[in-house]
C-alpha positions in Angstrom: 288.5 -105.6 -50.6 286.9 -108.9 -49.9 288.9 -109.3 -46.7 287.8 -105.8 -45.5 284.2 -106.7 -46.3 284.4 -110.0 -44.5 286.1 -108.2 -41.5 283.3 -105.6 -41.4 280.6 -108.2 -41.6 282.2 -110.1 -38.7 282.1 -106.9 -36.7 278.3 -106.6 -37.3 277.5 -110.2 -36.4 277.6 -109.8 -32.6 275.2 -106.8 -32.9 272.9 -108.8 -35.1 273.0 -111.7 -32.8 272.3 -109.5 -29.8 269.3 -107.9 -31.6 268.0 -111.3 -32.5 268.3 -112.5 -28.9 266.5 -109.3 -27.7 263.8 -109.7 -30.3 263.2 -113.3 -29.4 263.2 -112.5 -25.7 260.8 -109.6 -26.3 258.4 -111.9 -28.2 258.6 -114.6 -25.5 258.1 -111.9 -22.8 255.0 -110.6 -24.6 253.6 -114.1 -25.1 254.2 -114.9 -21.4 252.5 -111.7 -20.4 249.6 -112.3 -22.7 249.3 -115.9 -21.6 249.5 -115.2 -17.8 247.7 -111.9 -17.6 244.3 -113.5 -17.6 245.6 -117.0 -17.0 243.3 -117.5 -14.0 240.3 -117.3 -16.3 239.4 -120.7 -17.9 239.0 -121.1 -21.7 240.3 -122.8 -24.8 244.0 -123.1 -24.9 244.5 -121.0 -28.1 242.5 -118.2 -26.6 245.5 -117.4 -24.3 247.7 -116.7 -27.3 245.6 -115.4 -30.2 242.3 -114.1 -31.5 242.5 -116.3 -34.6 240.0 -118.8 -32.9 237.5 -116.0 -32.6 237.8 -115.1 -36.2 237.4 -118.7 -37.3 234.3 -119.1 -35.1 232.7 -116.0 -36.7 233.6 -117.0 -40.3 232.1 -120.4 -39.7 228.6 -118.8 -39.4 227.9 -120.6 -36.1 229.9 -118.5 -33.7 226.8 -118.4 -31.4 227.0 -122.2 -31.0 230.7 -122.2 -30.4 230.3 -119.5 -27.7 227.5 -121.5 -26.1 229.7 -124.7 -26.1 232.5 -122.8 -24.5 230.3 -121.5 -21.7 228.8 -125.0 -21.2 232.3 -126.4 -20.8 234.1 -123.6 -18.8 231.3 -121.8 -17.0 229.8 -118.3 -16.8 233.2 -116.5 -17.3 235.3 -117.7 -20.2 238.5 -116.4 -21.9 237.8 -116.0 -25.6 241.1 -114.2 -26.5 244.4 -112.9 -25.1 242.6 -109.8 -23.8 238.9 -110.8 -24.2 236.6 -112.3 -21.6 233.0 -113.5 -22.3 230.4 -113.5 -19.5 227.2 -115.6 -19.5 225.4 -114.7 -16.3 222.6 -112.1 -16.8 223.5 -110.6 -13.4 226.7 -109.3 -15.0 225.0 -107.5 -17.9 227.3 -104.5 -18.7 226.7 -101.5 -20.9 227.4 -102.5 -24.5 230.4 -100.8 -26.1 230.6 -101.5 -29.7 233.8 -101.7 -31.8 233.9 -99.2 -34.6 233.7 -102.0 -37.2 229.9 -101.7 -37.5 230.1 -98.1 -38.6 229.7 -97.9 -42.4 232.8 -96.6 -44.1 232.8 -94.4 -47.2 235.9 -93.2 -49.1 235.1 -89.5 -48.6 233.1 -89.4 -45.4 235.0 -91.8 -43.2 233.2 -94.0 -40.6 229.7 -92.8 -39.9 228.6 -93.0 -36.2 225.0 -94.1 -35.6 222.8 -94.8 -32.6 223.5 -98.5 -32.5 227.3 -98.5 -33.2 229.1 -95.5 -31.7 231.4 -96.3 -28.8 231.8 -92.8 -27.3 229.2 -92.3 -24.5 229.0 -88.5 -25.0 228.5 -88.9 -28.8 226.0 -91.7 -28.3 224.0 -89.4 -26.0 224.2 -86.5 -28.4 222.9 -88.7 -31.3 220.3 -90.6 -29.3 218.7 -87.9 -27.0 217.1 -85.7 -29.7 215.2 -88.6 -31.3 214.6 -90.8 -28.3 211.1 -89.4 -27.7 210.1 -90.5 -31.2 210.5 -94.1 -30.2 208.5 -94.0 -27.0 205.4 -96.2 -26.9 203.1 -93.2 -27.0 204.7 -91.9 -30.2 205.0 -95.4 -31.6 201.2 -96.2 -31.5 200.3 -93.5 -34.1 202.4 -95.4 -36.5 200.0 -98.3 -36.5 198.3 -97.2 -39.7 201.7 -97.5 -41.5 202.0 -101.1 -40.3 198.4 -101.9 -41.4 199.1 -100.7 -44.9 202.0 -103.0 -45.2 200.1 -106.0 -43.8 197.5 -105.4 -46.4 200.1 -105.5 -49.2 201.5 -108.7 -47.8 198.2 -110.5 -47.5 197.2 -109.3 -51.0 200.4 -110.8 -52.4 200.1 -114.1 -50.5 196.5 -114.4 -51.7 197.4 -113.7 -55.3 200.5 -115.7 -55.5 199.9 -118.8 -53.4 196.3 -119.5 -52.4 195.0 -120.8 -55.7 198.3 -122.0 -57.0 199.2 -123.9 -53.8 202.8 -123.1 -54.7 205.5 -123.7 -52.1 207.3 -120.6 -50.8 209.8 -119.7 -48.1 207.9 -117.8 -45.4 211.3 -116.5 -44.1 211.8 -114.4 -47.2 208.3 -112.9 -47.0 208.7 -112.0 -43.4 212.0 -110.3 -44.3 210.3 -108.4 -47.1 207.5 -107.3 -44.7 209.9 -106.1 -42.0 211.8 -104.0 -44.5 208.8 -102.6 -46.2 207.3 -101.6 -42.9 210.4 -99.7 -41.9 210.5 -98.1 -45.4 206.9 -97.0 -44.9 207.5 -95.7 -41.3 210.7 -93.9 -42.4 209.9 -92.7 -45.9 206.2 -93.1 -46.3 206.9 -95.5 -49.1 207.8 -99.2 -49.3 210.9 -100.4 -50.9 208.8 -102.7 -53.1 210.0 -106.1 -51.7 206.4 -107.3 -51.1 205.0 -106.2 -54.5 207.8 -107.7 -56.4 208.4 -110.7 -54.2 212.2 -110.4 -54.4 215.2 -108.5 -53.1 214.7 -105.2 -54.8 218.0 -103.5 -55.8 219.9 -106.2 -53.9 219.4 -104.2 -50.8 219.1 -107.3 -48.6 222.1 -109.0 -50.0 224.1 -105.8 -49.7 223.4 -105.6 -46.0 224.2 -109.2 -45.5 227.5 -108.8 -47.4 228.2 -105.8 -45.1 227.6 -107.9 -42.0 229.8 -110.8 -43.3 232.6 -108.3 -43.8 232.1 -106.5 -40.5 231.6 -109.5 -38.2 235.1 -111.0 -38.4 236.6 -107.6 -37.9 234.9 -107.2 -34.6 237.3 -109.9 -33.4 240.4 -107.9 -34.5 239.5 -104.2 -34.5 243.1 -103.1 -35.0 243.1 -104.8 -38.4 239.8 -103.2 -39.2 241.3 -99.8 -38.6 244.3 -100.6 -40.9 242.4 -102.2 -43.7 238.6 -101.5 -43.7 238.6 -98.0 -42.2 241.6 -96.8 -44.2 241.0 -94.2 -47.0 243.9 -95.6 -49.0 242.9 -99.2 -49.0 239.3 -98.2 -49.7 240.5 -97.1 -53.1 241.1 -100.7 -54.1 237.8 -102.3 -52.9 234.1 -101.6 -52.7 233.0 -100.3 -49.4 229.9 -102.2 -48.4 228.6 -99.5 -46.1 228.5 -97.1 -49.1 225.8 -99.0 -51.0 223.4 -98.8 -48.0 224.2 -95.2 -47.4 223.5 -94.5 -51.1 220.0 -95.8 -50.7 219.5 -93.6 -47.6 221.1 -90.6 -49.3 218.8 -91.0 -52.3 215.7 -91.0 -50.2 216.9 -88.0 -48.2 217.7 -86.0 -51.4 214.3 -86.9 -52.8 212.5 -85.6 -49.7 214.5 -82.4 -49.7 213.6 -81.8 -53.3 209.9 -82.5 -52.5 210.1 -80.0 -49.6 211.7 -77.4 -51.9 208.9 -77.8 -54.4 206.2 -77.7 -51.8 205.3 -81.4 -52.1 206.7 -82.2 -48.6 203.7 -80.6 -47.0 201.7 -83.8 -47.7 203.4 -85.2 -44.6 201.0 -83.6 -42.2 201.2 -83.7 -38.4 198.6 -86.5 -38.2 200.5 -88.9 -40.5 204.1 -87.9 -40.5 206.8 -90.4 -41.3 210.0 -90.6 -39.3 212.2 -88.8 -41.9 209.9 -85.8 -41.7 210.4 -85.8 -37.9 214.2 -86.3 -38.2 214.4 -83.2 -40.4 212.3 -81.2 -37.9 214.5 -82.3 -34.9 217.7 -81.5 -36.8 216.4 -78.1 -37.7 215.5 -77.2 -34.1 218.3 -78.8 -32.2 221.5 -76.6 -31.9 223.3 -79.1 -29.7 223.9 -81.8 -32.4 227.4 -83.4 -32.4 230.1 -81.7 -34.4 231.4 -84.8 -36.2 233.0 -83.2 -39.1 234.2 -79.9 -40.6 233.8 -80.9 -44.2 230.6 -81.7 -45.9 229.6 -85.4 -45.5 227.2 -84.8 -48.3 230.1 -85.5 -50.7 228.9 -89.0 -50.2 225.8 -88.1 -52.3 226.5 -85.4 -54.9 222.8 -84.9 -55.4 222.7 -83.5 -51.8 224.8 -80.5 -52.6 221.9 -78.5 -54.0 219.7 -79.2 -51.0 221.9 -78.5 -48.0 223.7 -75.3 -47.1 227.1 -75.4 -45.4 225.5 -74.3 -42.1 223.2 -77.3 -42.1 225.6 -80.0 -43.4 226.4 -81.4 -40.0 222.6 -81.6 -39.2 222.1 -83.4 -42.5 224.7 -85.9 -41.5 222.7 -86.5 -38.2 219.6 -87.1 -40.3 221.7 -89.6 -42.4 222.9 -91.4 -39.3 219.4 -91.6 -37.8 217.9 -92.8 -41.1 220.7 -95.4 -41.6 220.0 -96.8 -38.1 216.3 -97.3 -39.1 217.1 -99.0 -42.4 219.8 -101.4 -41.3 219.1 -102.0 -37.6 215.3 -101.5 -37.5 214.5 -103.9 -40.3 216.8 -106.9 -40.1 216.5 -107.2 -36.3 212.7 -107.4 -36.3 212.8 -109.8 -39.2 215.0 -112.2 -37.2 212.5 -112.3 -34.3 209.5 -112.7 -36.7 211.1 -115.7 -38.4 212.0 -117.3 -35.1 208.5 -117.0 -33.8 206.8 -118.3 -37.0 209.2 -121.2 -37.5 208.7 -122.4 -33.9 204.9 -122.0 -34.0 204.8 -124.1 -37.2 207.3 -126.6 -35.8 205.3 -126.9 -32.5 201.6 -127.1 -33.5 200.4 -127.3 -30.0 201.7 -123.9 -29.1 200.2 -122.5 -32.4 196.9 -124.0 -31.5 197.0 -122.5 -28.0 197.7 -119.1 -29.5 195.0 -119.4 -32.0 192.5 -120.3 -29.3 193.5 -117.3 -27.2 193.0 -115.0 -30.2 189.6 -116.5 -31.0 188.5 -116.2 -27.4 189.6 -112.6 -27.3 187.7 -111.9 -30.5 184.5 -113.6 -29.1 184.8 -111.6 -25.9 185.3 -108.3 -27.7 185.3 -108.3 -31.5 188.6 -107.4 -33.0 189.2 -104.8 -35.7 188.9 -106.1 -39.2 190.5 -107.1 -41.4 193.5 -107.1 -39.0 193.5 -106.9 -35.2 194.3 -103.5 -33.8 197.0 -103.0 -31.2 194.3 -102.4 -28.5 192.9 -105.9 -29.4 196.1 -107.8 -28.8 198.4 -105.8 -26.6 197.5 -107.6 -23.4 197.0 -111.2 -24.5 199.1 -113.4 -22.2 199.9 -116.3 -24.5 200.7 -114.0 -27.4 203.1 -112.1 -25.1 204.6 -115.4 -24.1 205.2 -116.5 -27.7 206.8 -113.2 -28.6 209.0 -113.1 -25.5 210.2 -116.6 -26.3 211.0 -115.6 -29.9 212.9 -112.6 -28.6 214.8 -114.8 -26.2 215.7 -117.6 -28.5 217.3 -115.8 -31.4 218.4 -112.3 -30.6 219.2 -110.5 -33.9 222.7 -109.6 -32.7 224.6 -112.7 -31.8 228.2 -111.8 -31.1 229.4 -110.4 -27.8 228.6 -106.8 -27.0 231.8 -105.5 -25.6 233.2 -102.8 -23.2 236.6 -102.1 -21.7 237.4 -102.5 -18.0 238.1 -99.1 -16.5 241.2 -98.0 -14.6 241.7 -100.0 -11.4 240.2 -103.2 -12.8 237.1 -105.0 -11.7 236.1 -108.2 -10.0 233.4 -110.3 -11.7 232.4 -113.7 -10.6 235.2 -113.8 -8.1 237.8 -113.2 -10.8 239.8 -110.0 -11.0 240.1 -108.5 -14.5 242.8 -105.8 -14.9 242.1 -102.5 -16.6 241.9 -102.5 -20.4 240.5 -106.0 -20.5 237.8 -106.4 -23.1 234.6 -107.8 -21.5 231.7 -109.0 -23.7 228.4 -110.7 -23.4 226.7 -112.5 -26.2 222.9 -112.1 -26.1 222.5 -115.6 -27.5 224.5 -117.1 -24.5 222.9 -114.9 -21.9 219.4 -115.6 -23.2 220.1 -119.4 -22.7 221.4 -119.1 -19.1 219.8 -122.2 -17.5 219.8 -121.0 -13.9 217.7 -118.1 -15.1 215.5 -119.5 -17.8 215.3 -123.2 -16.9 217.0 -126.4 -17.9 215.1 -126.4 -21.2 216.6 -123.0 -22.1 217.7 -124.4 -25.5 214.1 -125.3 -26.4 211.0 -123.3 -27.6 208.7 -123.1 -24.6 206.3 -120.1 -24.3 205.0 -121.6 -21.0 208.3 -120.4 -19.3 206.6 -117.0 -19.4 203.3 -118.1 -18.0 204.7 -117.9 -14.5 204.2 -115.7 -11.4 204.8 -112.0 -12.1 208.0 -111.8 -10.1 209.7 -114.6 -11.9 208.5 -113.3 -15.3 209.9 -109.9 -14.6 213.2 -111.3 -13.5 213.5 -113.2 -16.8 212.4 -110.2 -18.8 215.2 -108.2 -17.2 217.7 -110.9 -18.0 217.1 -110.8 -21.8 219.8 -109.0 -23.7 218.1 -109.0 -27.1 217.4 -105.3 -26.9 220.6 -104.4 -25.1 220.9 -102.9 -21.7 221.2 -99.7 -19.8 221.9 -96.6 -21.9 222.4 -98.8 -24.8 218.9 -100.3 -24.8 217.5 -100.5 -28.4 215.5 -97.4 -29.3 213.2 -99.3 -31.7 212.1 -102.0 -29.3 208.5 -100.5 -29.1 208.3 -100.4 -32.9 209.5 -104.0 -33.0 206.8 -105.0 -30.5 204.1 -103.1 -32.5 205.1 -105.0 -35.7 205.3 -108.4 -33.9 202.0 -108.1 -32.2 200.3 -107.0 -35.4 201.7 -109.5 -37.9 201.5 -112.7 -35.8 197.8 -112.4 -35.1 197.0 -111.0 -38.6 198.5 -114.0 -40.4 197.5 -116.6 -37.9 193.8 -115.6 -38.0 193.8 -115.4 -41.8 195.8 -118.4 -43.0 196.7 -122.0 -42.3 200.3 -122.6 -43.0 201.7 -126.1 -43.6 205.4 -126.4 -42.8 206.8 -128.9 -45.3 209.9 -130.0 -43.6 211.3 -128.6 -40.3 214.7 -129.9 -41.2 215.1 -127.5 -44.1 215.3 -124.6 -41.7 218.7 -123.1 -41.6 220.4 -120.1 -40.0 223.8 -118.4 -40.3 225.3 -115.9 -37.9 227.3 -112.9 -39.2 226.5 -110.5 -36.4 222.9 -110.6 -37.6 221.1 -113.9 -37.9 220.1 -115.0 -41.4 217.4 -117.6 -41.5 215.9 -119.5 -44.4 214.1 -122.7 -45.3 210.7 -122.1 -43.7 209.1 -123.7 -46.7 205.3 -123.7 -46.5 202.1 -124.1 -48.4 199.2 -121.8 -47.4 195.4 -121.7 -47.5 192.8 -119.4 -46.2 191.7 -120.3 -42.6 188.0 -121.2 -42.3 186.5 -119.4 -39.3 184.3 -121.1 -36.8 181.2 -119.3 -38.1 182.0 -120.4 -41.7 182.6 -124.0 -40.5 179.2 -124.0 -38.8 177.4 -122.7 -41.9 179.1 -125.3 -44.1 177.8 -128.1 -41.8 174.2 -126.7 -41.6 171.5 -128.6 -43.4 
């Protein structure tokens, strides 16, 4: 028997050897193809073979710096992975095409498309078109009263907590609280409570950050994301980070529908409607909304079942997607720019003094609204515009490459042919530091780069990728500008901040930027009139 077994085994050996040789040959052929397919594009050696380097960069929290270093070394077109090319010249700005990794995933509802993350152009248009008019500048300005209410809460809290006590606090945290409470007010007519409580209420901020830290590395290996993070089976064994955020959104939507059912929703009149009220109105009157699902997505939130008929369930999911975009993209993104502006104003006192003088001169010429400047008072101030544009340029909220796929037939960019199916991406951080466009000091804070002739300024404005490009341009950019042009003058005219140590400032990149360490003391600013009266005999 042993002899027969040995003889049979010997008969299989040649086949096994042949399969082994074919397997090794296949692997070598694949490696050679991957290596040489984009071999004419410069980049780090390991980028020719694997995406592991991209994952390591992202998990380090400083991927934006690694990307910038690669472009500084290799030029405007760099190979970041076996099938991924990064571009750094603003003239090559493509349409963003996000991976599915930034869609929140729930065990019963699957991945939820939203305005800022869906890849399909038709679906993106179906989601975006109905609500786009809400985000125009003409429709944004009536929301100013919501912003004013939140500014008042913030200044009341700063006065109460820090003026008399002279306690040190991290201004970065409070700007984050402000941005989220503004968006809560705009969306739901109520704040989340960050400002009143002076903390991360319900761990909402930490949940979003955990979500981003999970999603960011997956953008570098989307096939693994599909297998592990967007898989209903594996989701059974772990907590889905998107679910926590959607639960907050779902709760607010359910509460609003209950209020409408009981007649309390009528308080959101036409003169002071929040965005959720308008989302409901659009969903109810738009028959062309995308047909994402045939089952009820409201299984995500059992409390919804009593508030949404089967006919309206798809429309309710649209409302959820729109609201989710407001919560996660509309808040964190604006907060990043706010913190960038304030840190750099405090770290560069001359620019802060120049801005303060402009505000005072504008107030002397035409008295501003009190207690906080109105949009009409500050919308056309050149140096304020310059400081905000510089903040928008320096630290775009999204700091990993925005990607698309080369279409059939390939494309030539920068004199290099890229075959079809090549992934091409542009990092807003890298593009916004393109020295031929923004100057040799593009790494530095310099609002004066915007105090240039109109033609050059417009060219630089068009080159900024912070708010995306083309059909993918950020819907909420006008709301962001409203917030920025309101909060910067309001705080600067009211307070004197002392930055204790610029070296404490830190940032981390996991798709969104996270910033902290803007440690300050604050006191009330003495106006020119008060100073004169104090000196009078």
